[in-house]
C-alpha positions in Angstrom: 201.2 -12.6 -40.6 203.7 -15.0 -42.4 205.5 -12.6 -44.7 207.8 -15.4 -46.0 205.0 -17.1 -47.9 204.8 -14.2 -50.4 207.1 -14.3 -53.5 206.2 -10.8 -54.7 206.0 -7.5 -52.8 204.3 -4.5 -54.4 204.6 -1.1 -52.7 202.3 1.8 -53.4 204.3 5.0 -52.6 207.6 3.1 -53.0 209.6 6.3 -53.1 208.8 7.4 -49.6 211.6 7.2 -47.1 210.0 4.5 -45.0 208.6 2.5 -47.9 211.9 2.6 -49.8 213.6 0.9 -46.8 211.1 -1.9 -46.9 211.6 -2.2 -50.7 215.3 -2.7 -50.2 214.8 -5.1 -47.2 212.5 -7.4 -49.2 214.7 -7.3 -52.3 217.8 -8.2 -50.3 215.8 -11.1 -48.8 215.1 -12.6 -52.2 211.6 -11.2 -52.9 210.6 -9.8 -56.3 209.8 -6.2 -55.6 208.0 -3.6 -57.7 205.9 -0.5 -57.0 204.3 2.8 -57.9 205.1 6.4 -56.9 203.8 9.6 -58.4 207.2 11.3 -58.5 210.7 10.4 -59.8 213.3 11.2 -57.1 216.8 10.2 -56.2 215.3 7.5 -54.0 213.3 5.9 -56.9 216.3 6.2 -59.1 218.4 4.4 -56.5 215.8 1.6 -56.2 215.6 1.2 -60.0 219.4 0.9 -60.1 218.9 -2.0 -57.6 216.7 -3.8 -60.2 213.4 -2.8 -58.7 210.8 -2.0 -61.3 208.9 1.3 -60.7 206.3 3.2 -62.7 205.0 6.7 -62.1 201.4 6.6 -63.4 198.5 5.3 -61.4 197.5 2.7 -64.0 196.8 -1.0 -63.3 198.0 -1.9 -66.8 201.5 -0.9 -65.7 201.5 -3.4 -62.8 204.0 -6.2 -63.8 202.4 -9.5 -64.8 204.1 -11.5 -62.0 202.3 -9.2 -59.4 198.9 -10.1 -60.8 198.9 -13.3 -58.9 197.0 -12.5 -55.7 198.1 -15.6 -53.8 201.8 -14.8 -54.2 201.8 -11.0 -53.9 201.7 -8.9 -50.8 200.7 -5.2 -51.3 202.0 -2.6 -49.0 200.8 1.0 -48.9 201.3 4.2 -46.9 198.4 6.1 -45.5 199.9 9.2 -46.9 198.7 8.2 -50.4 195.4 9.4 -51.7 192.7 7.3 -53.4 194.3 5.4 -56.2 193.0 3.1 -58.9 195.9 0.6 -58.2 195.0 0.4 -54.5 191.3 -0.1 -55.4 192.3 -2.9 -57.9 194.2 -4.8 -55.2 191.5 -4.4 -52.6 188.8 -5.6 -55.0 190.8 -8.6 -56.1 191.4 -10.4 -52.8 195.1 -9.4 -52.4 196.7 -9.3 -48.9 196.9 -5.5 -48.5 198.8 -4.0 -45.5 199.9 -0.6 -44.2 203.6 0.0 -44.0 203.4 0.1 -40.2 201.7 -3.3 -40.1 204.5 -4.8 -42.2 207.1 -3.2 -40.0 205.3 -4.7 -36.9 205.3 -8.1 -38.5 209.1 -7.9 -39.4 210.1 -6.8 -35.9 207.8 -9.1 -33.9 210.3 -12.0 -33.6 213.3 -9.8 -33.0 214.6 -7.8 -30.0 213.0 -4.5 -31.0 214.3 -1.1 -30.1 211.7 1.6 -31.0 212.3 5.4 -31.0 209.1 7.5 -30.6 208.6 11.2 -30.2 207.4 14.2 -32.1 211.0 15.2 -32.8 214.4 13.4 -33.1 213.2 10.0 -34.2 215.3 9.8 -37.3 218.5 11.2 -35.8 218.2 9.1 -32.6 217.5 5.8 -34.5 220.4 6.6 -36.8 222.8 7.2 -33.9 221.5 4.0 -32.2 222.0 2.0 -35.4 225.5 3.3 -35.8 226.7 2.8 -32.2 225.2 -0.7 -32.1 227.0 -1.6 -35.3 230.2 -0.3 -33.7 229.4 -2.5 -30.7 229.3 -5.5 -33.1 225.5 -6.1 -32.6 223.5 -8.3 -34.9 221.0 -5.6 -36.1 218.7 -4.4 -38.8 217.5 -0.8 -38.8 214.7 0.9 -40.7 215.5 4.6 -40.7 213.4 7.7 -41.6 216.3 9.4 -43.3 219.6 8.7 -45.1 222.2 8.0 -42.4 225.5 9.2 -43.7 227.5 6.5 -41.9 225.7 3.9 -44.1 224.6 6.2 -46.9 221.2 4.4 -46.6 217.9 4.4 -44.7 218.3 0.6 -44.2 221.0 -1.1 -42.2 221.4 -4.9 -42.5 224.1 -6.1 -40.0 222.3 -9.2 -38.8 218.7 -10.0 -37.6 218.7 -10.5 -33.9 217.9 -6.8 -33.0 215.7 -4.4 -35.0 215.9 -0.6 -34.6 212.8 1.2 -35.9 211.2 4.6 -35.7 207.8 4.5 -33.9 205.8 6.9 -36.0 202.9 8.6 -34.4 201.3 9.6 -37.7 198.1 7.6 -38.3 198.9 5.9 -34.9 201.3 3.7 -36.8 203.4 3.0 -33.7 200.6 1.0 -32.2 201.6 -1.8 -34.6 204.9 -2.3 -32.8 205.7 -4.4 -29.7 209.1 -3.2 -28.6 211.4 -4.6 -26.0 212.9 -1.2 -25.3 211.3 2.1 -26.4 212.1 5.7 -25.9 210.0 8.9 -26.1 211.9 12.0 -27.0 209.1 14.6 -27.0 205.3 14.8 -27.2 204.8 18.3 -28.6 201.4 18.2 -30.4 201.4 17.5 -34.1 199.2 15.7 -36.6 196.1 17.2 -35.1 194.4 16.4 -38.4 194.6 12.8 -37.3 194.2 13.1 -33.5 191.8 16.0 -33.3 193.2 17.6 -30.1 196.3 17.6 -27.9 194.7 15.2 -25.3 194.1 12.5 -27.9 197.6 13.1 -29.3 199.2 12.5 -25.8 196.9 9.5 -25.3 198.4 8.0 -28.4 201.8 8.0 -26.8 200.4 6.5 -23.6 198.8 3.8 -25.7 202.2 3.2 -27.3 203.8 2.6 -24.0 201.3 -0.2 -23.4 202.7 -1.9 -26.5 205.9 -2.8 -24.7 206.6 -6.5 -24.3 206.4 -8.0 -20.8 209.5 -6.7 -18.9 210.0 -4.1 -21.6 211.9 -0.9 -20.7 210.8 2.7 -21.4 213.3 5.6 -21.5 211.9 9.1 -21.6 213.0 12.7 -21.5 213.0 13.8 -17.9 210.3 16.5 -18.5 207.7 13.9 -19.6 205.1 12.3 -17.3 205.7 8.6 -18.1 206.9 5.9 -15.8 210.3 4.9 -17.1 214.0 5.6 -17.0 214.8 9.2 -17.6 217.5 11.2 -19.4 218.6 14.9 -19.5 221.3 17.5 -19.6 222.6 18.7 -16.2 219.2 17.6 -14.7 218.3 14.9 -12.2 217.8 11.8 -14.4 218.9 8.2 -14.7 221.2 9.1 -17.6 222.7 12.6 -17.5 225.1 14.6 -19.7 227.3 16.8 -17.6 230.1 19.4 -18.1 229.3 20.3 -21.7 231.8 22.4 -23.6 232.5 23.1 -27.2 235.9 22.2 -28.6 236.9 22.4 -32.3 233.2 22.7 -33.3 232.1 19.6 -31.4 230.6 18.9 -28.0 232.8 17.5 -25.2 230.9 16.1 -22.2 230.6 13.4 -19.5 227.8 10.9 -19.2 226.6 9.8 -15.7 224.7 6.5 -15.7 223.4 3.7 -13.5 225.5 0.5 -13.5 223.2 -2.3 -14.5 224.8 -4.8 -12.0 225.3 -2.7 -8.9 223.0 0.2 -9.6 225.8 2.6 -8.5 226.2 5.9 -10.3 229.2 5.9 -12.7 230.7 8.4 -15.1 232.2 8.2 -18.6 234.4 11.2 -19.2 235.4 13.1 -22.3 232.7 11.9 -24.8 232.7 13.7 -28.1 229.7 14.3 -30.4 230.0 16.6 -33.5 226.3 17.3 -34.4 225.3 20.8 -33.3 222.4 21.6 -31.0 221.4 20.6 -27.5 218.6 18.6 -28.9 221.1 16.4 -30.7 223.0 15.9 -27.5 219.8 14.5 -26.0 219.3 12.3 -29.0 222.8 10.9 -28.6 222.3 10.3 -24.9 219.0 8.4 -25.3 220.6 6.3 -28.0 223.4 5.4 -25.7 220.9 4.6 -22.9 218.9 2.3 -25.1 222.0 0.4 -26.2 223.1 0.2 -22.6 219.8 -1.2 -21.4 219.9 -3.7 -24.3 223.1 -5.1 -22.6 225.9 -3.5 -24.6 229.0 -1.9 -23.1 228.2 1.7 -22.4 231.9 2.6 -22.9 231.9 1.3 -26.4 228.5 2.9 -27.2 229.6 6.3 -25.8 233.0 6.3 -27.5 231.3 5.4 -30.9 229.4 8.8 -30.9 232.5 10.5 -32.2 232.3 8.8 -35.5 228.6 9.5 -36.1 228.4 11.5 -39.4 224.8 12.6 -39.3 221.6 12.2 -41.3 220.9 14.0 -44.6 218.7 17.1 -44.1 219.3 17.1 -40.3 221.4 20.2 -39.6 223.4 19.2 -42.6 226.3 21.5 -43.4 226.4 22.1 -47.2 229.1 24.8 -47.0 231.2 25.6 -43.9 233.9 28.2 -44.5 234.9 31.4 -42.6 232.9 33.6 -44.9 229.9 31.4 -45.8 227.8 28.8 -44.0 224.9 27.0 -45.6 222.9 24.5 -43.6 220.0 22.3 -44.7 217.5 21.0 -42.1 214.2 19.1 -42.0 212.7 21.3 -39.3 208.9 21.6 -39.9 207.5 22.3 -36.4 208.0 25.4 -34.1 209.9 23.3 -31.5 212.3 22.1 -34.3 212.8 25.6 -35.5 213.7 26.7 -32.0 216.2 23.9 -31.7 217.6 24.8 -35.1 218.0 28.4 -34.0 219.7 27.4 -30.7 222.1 25.2 -32.6 223.1 27.7 -35.2 223.5 30.5 -32.6 225.7 28.3 -30.4 227.9 27.3 -33.3 227.9 30.6 -35.2 227.5 33.4 -32.7 227.3 37.0 -33.9 226.7 36.1 -37.5 223.7 37.2 -39.5 221.3 34.2 -40.1 218.8 34.0 -42.9 216.2 31.2 -42.9 214.4 30.0 -46.0 211.4 28.1 -44.7 208.8 26.1 -46.6 205.8 25.4 -44.4 204.6 21.8 -44.6 200.8 21.0 -44.6 197.9 23.5 -44.4 196.6 22.0 -41.1 200.0 22.2 -39.4 200.5 25.8 -40.5 197.0 26.6 -39.2 197.3 24.7 -35.9 200.7 26.1 -34.9 200.8 29.5 -36.7 201.5 31.5 -33.5 204.3 29.1 -32.6 205.8 29.3 -36.2 205.6 33.1 -36.1 207.5 33.3 -32.8 210.2 30.7 -33.7 210.8 32.3 -37.1 211.0 35.8 -35.7 214.2 34.8 -33.9 216.2 34.7 -37.2 217.7 37.8 -38.6 216.0 37.5 -41.9 213.0 35.3 -42.9 212.2 34.0 -46.4 208.9 32.1 -46.7 208.0 29.8 -49.6 204.5 28.7 -50.4 203.0 25.9 -48.2 203.9 22.4 -49.3 200.5 20.6 -49.3 201.7 17.0 -49.3 198.6 14.9 -48.8 196.3 17.9 -48.2 193.9 20.2 -50.1 194.1 24.0 -49.5 192.3 25.5 -46.5 190.6 28.9 -47.2 192.6 31.7 -45.6 195.6 29.6 -44.7 198.7 30.6 -46.7 202.3 31.6 -46.3 201.3 35.3 -46.7 198.9 34.9 -43.8 201.7 33.3 -41.7 204.2 35.9 -42.7 202.0 38.7 -41.5 202.1 37.1 -38.0 205.9 37.1 -37.9 207.2 40.2 -36.0 210.3 41.1 -38.1 211.3 43.9 -40.3 213.3 41.6 -42.6 210.8 39.2 -44.0 209.6 38.3 -47.5 207.5 35.7 -49.3 208.9 34.6 -52.6 208.2 31.9 -55.2 210.4 28.9 -55.3 211.4 29.6 -58.9 212.7 33.1 -57.8 214.8 31.7 -54.9 218.2 31.5 -56.6 217.9 35.0 -57.9 216.9 36.4 -54.5 219.9 34.6 -52.8 222.2 36.1 -55.4 221.0 39.6 -54.6 220.8 39.1 -50.8 224.0 37.5 -49.4 223.9 36.2 -45.8 226.7 35.0 -43.6 224.7 32.0 -42.5 221.9 30.6 -44.8 219.5 27.9 -43.7 217.0 26.0 -45.8 214.3 24.3 -43.7 211.1 22.3 -44.2 209.8 18.8 -44.8 208.5 19.4 -48.3 210.4 19.6 -51.6 212.7 22.4 -50.5 215.4 19.7 -50.3 215.4 19.5 -54.1 216.7 23.1 -54.2 219.7 22.5 -51.9 222.2 21.4 -54.6 221.3 24.4 -56.8 221.7 26.8 -54.0 225.0 25.2 -52.9 226.4 25.4 -56.5 225.4 29.0 -56.9 227.0 30.0 -53.5 230.2 28.1 -54.3 230.5 29.7 -57.7 229.9 33.1 -56.2 232.7 32.6 -53.7 235.3 31.5 -56.2 
């Protein structure tokens, strides 16, 4: 696919985190970019401020005139969008129409591609990797699934020799990639609405490993059954984090690694990483391993971890004082909630922790209900919001009330989102967490403002 021959790029679902990175990429490469999304957000406002024309009604009359030329226009869509008249129009009028993953595959094909796969940790790991490679003076572009605070963007353009991408398992999108180096962070089942069962889900990842280029390298968590280099914390692996302690709210640790020339075991001492949670330590380690296997100085990569600021909505401190902590996180799977709990307990021991959780998708809530109930019950107080449906229609019998009844806790409640601020006002907590992949993120600034005003 020769993307360069298209003058115009039209994106359906342009406000999505992955699609918006593509929109910026094409605009910065001289293409005329426009698109549709159903909802105005901070992301669509940002794109509009970059001169990208966006409309919010599914109406072919709103497609700009320049994009009505099928020979000059590439149409990109995300499989998360439902049936739309605009998509039908493009399909029926001989436009080149591609999924986002296909376009990403085409962009990365002629570069040295580093792909981050796994049920959890893709965005944080790829963001760490982009940051430490930039610090190592690499010529890289990165397409991220979140806003990396070091760049204040989900797109990094620091050259075009290396590409860092997230290898997304949803809709088997990662099978469009042909990476030189890939990692797999975890394969806890998810997206069973797509895959059908756990066996097919795992097979998807095995199929992904076959996408590696000849002589490509695979790096995997040491508890996964793939043939590749391994990584872990205080466990027998190729890359190992050792001697972990916490100093001044950050992790201090050593990294043991294989020297690429001699294959001898070597150690880098006193590395520092400030993002809480052992899962984030693993994300940092595999990012360093990928950069090292790509040929960069592991000393530079490891030392650059100290300046990684984080990703918005990934254990993101909104308030951090002696009397009040407010954290926002993207956790939407039982394993992620367990990691969130471990991190907050490690950093804030002996404090009462309240979680406000918005379940994401009816199918995920149904498929992992027992796991959600167990992970949520660890928190001192649980507040559930209604399920965020995203692309789905309701499933009879599956609701937040149904899930709440499974949670073994005396301090639990289901409330409407519009009543959230009032509830928080009447129920103070030492540590408050908002979590979920839906629109709960839109409430964060309101909650933060209320808590700060209360504490004055």
